[in-house]
MARDO-732760 format. One record per residue (C-alpha): z, y, x; chain; residue number from 0; residue in one letter. Coordinates in Angstrom, 3 decimals. Each point is the difference from the previous one (the first is absolute). Layout:
<r <Z, Y, X>, "A", NUM, "A">
...
This chain:
<r <-0.255, -15.255, 50.334>, "A", 0, "M">
<r <-0.329, 0.317, -3.784>, "A", 1, "T">
<r <-2.368, -2.217, -1.896>, "A", 2, "T">
<r <-1.392, 1.188, -3.315>, "A", 3, "I">
<r <-1.557, -2.540, -2.327>, "A", 4, "Y">
<r <-2.562, 1.374, -2.384>, "A", 5, "S">
<r <0.513, -2.828, -2.497>, "A", 6, "D">
<r <3.793, 0.351, -0.180>, "A", 7, "A">
<r <-0.244, 1.786, -3.342>, "A", 8, "V">
<r <-2.895, -0.958, -2.248>, "A", 9, "P">
<r <-1.908, 2.961, -1.425>, "A", 10, "P">
<r <0.779, 0.910, -3.579>, "A", 11, "A">
<r <-2.878, -0.918, -2.279>, "A", 12, "R">
<r <-0.620, 1.065, -3.526>, "A", 13, "S">
<r <-0.874, -3.085, -1.946>, "A", 14, "S">
<r <-1.535, -0.157, -3.457>, "A", 15, "M">
<r <3.117, -1.728, -1.289>, "A", 16, "L">
<r <2.213, 2.801, 1.327>, "A", 17, "G">
<r <-2.268, 2.595, -1.610>, "A", 18, "G">
<r <0.081, -1.851, -3.308>, "A", 19, "L">
<r <3.780, -0.244, 0.109>, "A", 20, "I">
<r <0.289, 3.751, 0.702>, "A", 21, "R">
<r <-2.410, 0.749, -2.850>, "A", 22, "L">
<r <2.016, -2.128, -2.434>, "A", 23, "L">
<r <3.290, 1.514, 1.161>, "A", 24, "R">
<r <-1.298, 3.563, -0.284>, "A", 25, "D">
<r <-1.489, -0.722, -3.420>, "A", 26, "S">
<r <3.297, -1.494, -1.172>, "A", 27, "G">
<r <1.921, 3.015, 1.296>, "A", 28, "D">
<r <-2.387, 2.393, -1.753>, "A", 29, "A">
<r <0.293, -1.930, -3.261>, "A", 30, "L">
<r <3.799, -0.053, 0.192>, "A", 31, "A">
<r <0.068, 3.752, 0.689>, "A", 32, "T">
<r <-2.289, 0.601, -2.972>, "A", 33, "Y">
<r <2.241, -2.034, -2.313>, "A", 34, "W">
<r <3.156, 1.796, 1.156>, "A", 35, "V">
<r <-1.614, 3.418, -0.523>, "A", 36, "R">
<r <-1.309, -0.940, -3.452>, "A", 37, "R">
<r <3.478, -1.202, -0.992>, "A", 38, "E">
<r <1.562, 3.260, 1.239>, "A", 39, "A">
<r <-2.556, 2.014, -1.985>, "A", 40, "I">
<r <0.674, -2.089, -3.095>, "A", 41, "K">
<r <3.753, 0.541, 0.349>, "A", 42, "T">
<r <-0.368, 3.764, 0.467>, "A", 43, "L">
<r <-2.316, 0.276, -2.998>, "A", 44, "R">
<r <2.709, -1.543, -2.165>, "A", 45, "Q">
<r <2.374, 2.884, 0.820>, "A", 46, "L">
<r <0.139, 3.050, -2.234>, "A", 47, "D">
<r <-1.019, 3.455, 1.254>, "A", 48, "D">
<r <3.599, 1.104, 0.561>, "A", 49, "R">
<r <0.765, -2.993, 2.228>, "A", 50, "A">
<r <-3.187, 0.623, 1.969>, "A", 51, "L">
<r <0.955, 3.650, 0.400>, "A", 52, "H">
<r <3.443, -1.080, 1.267>, "A", 53, "D">
<r <-1.618, -1.990, 2.819>, "A", 54, "I">
<r <-2.391, 2.850, 0.735>, "A", 55, "G">
<r <-3.396, -1.125, -1.301>, "A", 56, "I">
<r <-2.040, 0.631, -3.095>, "A", 57, "S">
<r <-1.936, -2.582, -1.961>, "A", 58, "R">
<r <-3.321, 1.106, 1.475>, "A", 59, "C">
<r <1.304, -0.568, 3.562>, "A", 60, "H">
<r <1.305, -3.556, -0.411>, "A", 61, "I">
<r <-2.857, -1.789, 1.760>, "A", 62, "E">
<r <-0.187, 2.453, 2.883>, "A", 63, "S">
<r <3.799, -0.090, 0.407>, "A", 64, "A">
<r <-0.055, -3.794, 0.250>, "A", 65, "V">
<r <-2.877, 0.165, 2.496>, "A", 66, "A">
<r <1.862, 2.651, 1.999>, "A", 67, "G">
<r <-2.809, 2.538, -0.263>, "A", 68, "T">
<r <1.645, 2.496, -2.340>, "A", 69, "V">
<r <-0.150, 3.634, 1.085>, "A", 70, "D">
<r <3.534, 1.234, 0.703>, "A", 71, "Q">
<r <-0.855, 3.567, -1.075>, "A", 72, "L">
<r <-1.137, -1.298, -3.358>, "A", 73, "E">
<r <3.359, -1.741, -0.463>, "A", 74, "L">
<r <1.904, 3.168, 0.864>, "A", 75, "V">
<r <-1.832, 1.820, -2.793>, "A", 76, "R">
<r <1.298, -2.587, -2.490>, "A", 77, "L">
<r <3.633, 0.885, 0.631>, "A", 78, "R">
């Protein structure tokens, strides 16, 4: 005969401390992502138009290219 104990594994509870820790972690991750993207944009803006053309973007598409939302058809028209 098998015996099953209902209190063998305590139920997972969401505590306020756990929620606060997740909020801080997610906020830190978002801030770090923002800083990395801003640095990438700054670096690309320092390149001349020929170097940007060599990597396949134009000056007006720098921010969308860094964000990953650039339209691929628009880039094809640049070449």
